[in-house]
N, C-alpha and C positions, 0 to 999 in steps of 0.2 A: 532165493532159498533161505535167506536170513530169517524170514518170518517163521520158519519151522522152529528154529532155536528160540526165537522170541516167544513163540507160543509155549514151548517147553518150559521156559523160564517163568512165564506168567502162571502156568498150571502149578509149578512147584511153589512159587511165592504165595499163591492163593490156597495152597494145600488141597487142591482138587484131586479127589480120588477117582471120580467117574464123571464123564460128561457125554451126553448124547444130544445132537442137534439134527433135526430132520422131521420127517413125517411120523406121526404116532398112529400106528395101527394096532389092532389086537395082538397080532403076531410079534410085532416089535416090542410092545409092552411086556408080553410074556417072556421074550428073550432077555430084556433088561432085568426083569425080576429074577430070572434064573441065574444070570451072572451075579446080580447083587447078593442073592442068597448064598451062592458059593463063596463070594468074597467076604461076606459077613462071618462065615464060619471060620475064616482064617484070621480074623481080627482078634487081638489080645484085648478083649473087652468083656465086661460082665454080660452074662446071658440076658439079663433084663434089658440092658442097653441095646444089645443086638436085636432082641425081639421088638422093642420100640422102634428102632430104625427100620426094620423090615415092614412093620405095620404102617409106618408113615410113608415109606416108599410106595407101598401099594396104594394108599389113599391119595397121595400126590399124583401118581401116574394115572389113576382112575379119573381124577379131576381134569387132568390135561386131555385124556382120551375122550371123555364125555362132553367137555365144555369148550373145546376149541371151535373157532368159527369155521363153518363150512361154506366156502364161497369160491368164486373163480379167481379171486385176487391171488397173485403169484406167491405171496407169503402166508396166506390164511391157513394153510394146512401144515405149516411149519411150527415147531415148538422146540424147547430146550429143557433139559433136565440135568441137574448138577448135584453131586454129593461132594462135600468138602469136610475136612477135619483140621482143627487146630488143637492146641494143648488142652483146652477145657470143654470143647463141644464139637458136635457134628452139625453141619448145616445141610439142609435139603432145600433146593431151590428149583423152581420151574418157571417157564415163561411160555405163553401161548397167545394167539390172537383171538380177540373177541369183538363182537359188534359193539359199537359205541352206545347203543341203547341199553346195554347190560351194565354199564359202569355204575350208574346211580344205585341200583338195587344191590349189586355186588359189594360196593363200598359200604352201604348201610349194613349189610349182613356181616362183613368182616369187622366193622367198627363195633357192632353189637357183640360179636364173639370176643373181641379184644378187651372190652370193658368188663367182662365177667371174670370172677375168680374161679377157683377149682370147683367149689360147690355150686356156683351159678351155672357153670358149664354143664355140670352133671344134671342139674335140674332142667335146663333147657333141652338137653339130649333126651331125657326121659319124657318130658312133655311132648316133644315132637313124635317120639315113638308111640306114645299112647294115642295121639291124635291120628296117627297113620297118614300123615300128609305126604303126598307125592308131588314132585315138581313136573314140569313138562318134559324134562329129560329123564324122568323115572326115579330120581333120587328124592330123599326127604329133606335135603338141606343139612344132612348130618356131617358131611365131609369136613368142613371147616371147624365145626365143633369138635369132632373127633381128633383132628390134627392138633388143635390147641390143647385138648385134654391129654393126649398121648405125649406131646412134646413138653408140656409144662411151661410153655412160653407163649408170648404174643406172636401173632402171625404178621410178619412184615410183608407189605405189598406196595405195588406201584402200578400206575396206568400211564403208558407212554403212547400218545396219539401218533398214528402212522398216516392216517388220512381222515377225512370227515367221518367215515364209517368204521374204520379199522383201528383197534387199540391193542397195544401189546401189554398184556397183564402179567406182572411178575409177582411171584409168591415165594416167601422164604420162611422156614422155621428152623429152630435150633434145639438140639437135644444135648443137655449137659452130660458129660461123661462122669462116671462114678470114680472118684479119686480113691486110690488104695491107701 
């Protein structure tokens, strides 16, 4: 039972406000957003920061729900979602399994988004909207652009191979708090 206390200490040390690990369904995503919205109202934070946080939570959860690997592998339908806060920023992180053939294009897309400044992101966003391009998953590829624009920071990511075909994709963004 010592692991419970160790987990408690880890959560405190990492300043984790919320964590969910398991299957992501539409109902679970809706429940997470409902809890997050209630908890955000209780934060002693600028309204603009709360609004950014909620919008990023929505975008991040949509990304996990829409783009996780659907397969018979025991881990494929599992994902994790974390919100943490330290003195100067909030961090939103997610991790989900993807097929290995998605890594190259996903990395290219993230690298492209990360090399752009605020104006470059705005231009890319509007260019995609004007072209009305939709991906096979129904999105236009705006999620990462929107996350980078709203957070005002680069998107941290990593790919961890689990098998030849299954990769654990981690994504993290940070939102600076407004100092009074």
